[in-house]
C-alpha positions in Angstrom: 24.0 -29.3 -13.0 20.2 -29.2 -13.4 19.7 -29.0 -9.6 22.0 -26.1 -9.5 19.9 -24.2 -12.0 16.7 -25.1 -10.2 18.1 -23.9 -6.9 19.2 -20.6 -8.4 15.8 -20.1 -10.0 14.1 -20.9 -6.7 16.3 -18.5 -4.8 15.7 -15.8 -7.4 11.9 -16.3 -7.2 12.0 -16.2 -3.4 14.1 -13.0 -3.4 11.6 -11.3 -5.8 8.6 -12.3 -3.6 10.4 -11.1 -0.5 11.2 -7.7 -2.2 7.5 -7.4 -3.4 6.4 -8.1 0.2 8.7 -5.5 1.7 7.8 -2.8 -0.9 4.1 -3.5 -0.5 4.3 -3.6 3.3 6.2 -0.3 3.5 3.8 1.3 1.0 0.9 0.1 3.2 2.4 1.6 6.4 3.2 4.9 4.6 -0.4 5.1 3.3 -1.7 4.2 6.8 0.4 6.9 8.4 -0.8 9.4 5.8 -4.4 8.5 6.4 -4.1 8.8 10.1 -2.5 12.2 9.9 -5.3 13.8 7.8 -8.3 15.7 8.9 -11.5 13.6 8.9 -13.5 16.2 6.9 -11.0 16.1 4.1 -12.1 12.6 3.1 -15.8 13.4 3.0 -15.0 16.7 1.2 -13.6 14.8 -1.8 -16.3 12.1 -1.7 -13.9 9.3 -0.8 -15.5 7.3 2.1 -14.5 8.3 5.6 -11.2 8.6 7.4 -12.2 5.7 9.7 -12.9 3.5 6.6 -9.6 4.2 5.0 -7.6 3.7 8.3 -9.3 0.3 8.9 -8.8 -0.8 5.2 -5.1 0.3 5.2 -4.4 -1.3 8.6 -5.9 -4.6 7.4 -4.0 -4.3 4.1 -0.7 -3.8 6.0 -1.4 -6.8 8.2 -2.4 -9.0 5.2 0.7 -8.0 3.2 3.2 -8.5 6.1 1.6 -11.8 7.4 0.5 -13.5 4.2 3.0 -12.0 1.7 2.3 -9.8 -1.3 1.5 -12.7 -3.6 -1.3 -14.4 -1.7 -5.0 -13.7 -2.2 -5.2 -11.5 0.9 -1.9 -9.9 0.0 -3.0 -8.9 -3.5 -6.3 -7.5 -2.0 -4.1 -5.5 0.4 -1.9 -4.2 -2.5 -4.9 -3.2 -4.5 -6.3 -1.2 -1.5 -3.0 0.5 -1.0 -2.7 1.4 -4.6 -6.2 2.8 -4.7 -5.5 5.0 -1.7 -2.1 6.2 -3.0 -3.2 6.9 -6.6 -6.8 8.1 -6.1 -7.5 9.2 -2.5 -4.2 10.6 -1.3 -3.8 13.2 -4.1 -7.4 14.5 -3.7 -7.1 14.7 0.1 -3.8 16.5 -0.2 -5.1 18.9 -2.8 -8.2 19.9 -0.8 -5.8 20.8 2.1 -3.4 22.6 -0.1 -0.6 20.0 0.3 1.4 18.4 -2.5 4.1 15.7 -2.2 5.8 16.7 -5.4 5.7 20.5 -6.0 6.2 21.8 -9.5 8.5 24.8 -9.6 
């Protein structure tokens, strides 16, 4: 009976880690595609490093997340980089170009 509970908990933990890795990896790829598709001068116009910097950081983040998983040291560094881009850089780059992901009516 105890081994059954331990197996279920282990399976649940593995499933959660897999889902975190998939969500983090997809977010990293989406952020990378977004960064690649932007004009280089938009990044410097909003004082947020360069396009080359963000493309390299996001590419490394995607590799780290997919290879090492979301809950490893390198995976967590990758998740943080993706979150910084999606929460801070992407909205400013989009606003300087007059683009919005979620338009208010």
